[in-house]
C-alpha positions, -999 to +999 in steps of 0.1 A: -067-391-802-037-366-808-003-381-820+022-378-797+050-358-813+087-380-810+116-358-792+145-348-809+185-341-803+172-302-793+147-318-769+172-342-758+203-310-756+178-283-740+160-311-713+158-295-681+181-306-647+211-332-633+193-367-641+211-386-664+187-388-697+185-402-730+169-400-760+149-436-771+131-437-805+117-401-800+112-398-763+131-393-736+141-421-708+158-420-676+195-434-674+192-461-645+210-456-613+242-461-611+253-495-594+288-505-581+289-540-600+286-516-629+308-493-623+325-523-616+329-538-651+326-508-669+367-500-655+381-531-658+367-527-696+387-493-693+418-504-675+419-531-697+414-515-730+441-487-725+472-504-744+445-500-774+437-460-767+476-452-758+481-467-796+486-447-825+471-459-857+472-485-869+453-510-841+443-478-818+412-473-804+390-436-795+373-457-761+349-437-739+319-442-712+295-429-706+290-420-745+263-401-766+260-413-799+238-393-828+220-427-850+193-402-860+172-370-850+151-389-830+173-420-812+206-405-795+217-429-762+244-426-744+263-459-744+284-473-714+308-478-738+322-470-771+349-473-794+363-463-829+391-476-843+417-449-854+420-458-887+386-450-889+384-417-875+424-401-869+414-370-851+405-369-814+367-365-816+346-337-797+305-337-785+279-357-793+290-381-819+278-391-854+303-409-867+286-441-851+311-463-835+329-500-842+321-510-807+292-506-785+292-523-750+260-519-735+265-535-691+228-543-678+212-525-650+179-544-633+151-528-649+165-516-680+177-552-699+150-544-725+163-514-735+201-530-740+188-566-752+162-560-778+164-522-787+199-508-787+208-550-804+181-543-831+196-502-838+227-506-835+229-539-862+205-516-885+231-489-881+257-515-890+276-511-862+301-536-867+303-553-824+284-555-799+291-569-770+260-573-736+277-575-704+256-585-674+278-581-640+240-602-618+248-630-641+287-632-650+278-628-682+293-617-712+282-619-753+300-602-775+280-604-815+296-594-847+280-580-872+277-606-905+257-603-933+235-573-921+230-590-892+242-604-851+265-635-845+276-642-813+314-650-815+323-648-776+297-658-745+308-664-708+288-669-683+292-677-639+323-683-622+337-711-639+336-696-670+340-657-665+374-667-646+397-668-685+416-642-693+404-641-736+411-626-764+369-615-778+364-597-811+373-565-821+397-567-787+420-592-799+455-576-794+443-574-762+439-603-730+408-591-712+406-609-675+370-617-672+380-622-637+387-587-631+358-575-654+332-591-630+348-576-596+369-611-588+406-595-573+421-630-571 
């Protein structure tokens, strides 16, 4: 039996067609179809983080959606949101990111939960990405993790309508309030 060849960044860049794909552990994986709830959460986080994006150093961030980050020759996911502290990365980056992020946020999509809750969680933890958030629009839940002694530790959790209507400060963005109601689509 012949071993399957691990695909590389070059294979990802040469991938034919217009479908949304990413490289996960040497395999080209199709990204899920966008849903309104996913886009709502992504837009709400981008909008609420805007004061950090426009802020120059110190305290400013580069925060972008759907960004490809190269962790290795065989692993280049497209994160729903990722951010870099401007203090660490003062010049505007370009292209596929090779500098690992300071923060990643994945918004769960049906059928792809394992990738975000296990694969990315373990990969980012091993890569020492300081903060990882998981947002579940269907469950009205947000879990924020911070790296602590080489492992992720939950530093914030909210679930359900009672907890997700608050305005909160979540690491690493303690400088701003995040309106969880807006994040989960409550216009009130």
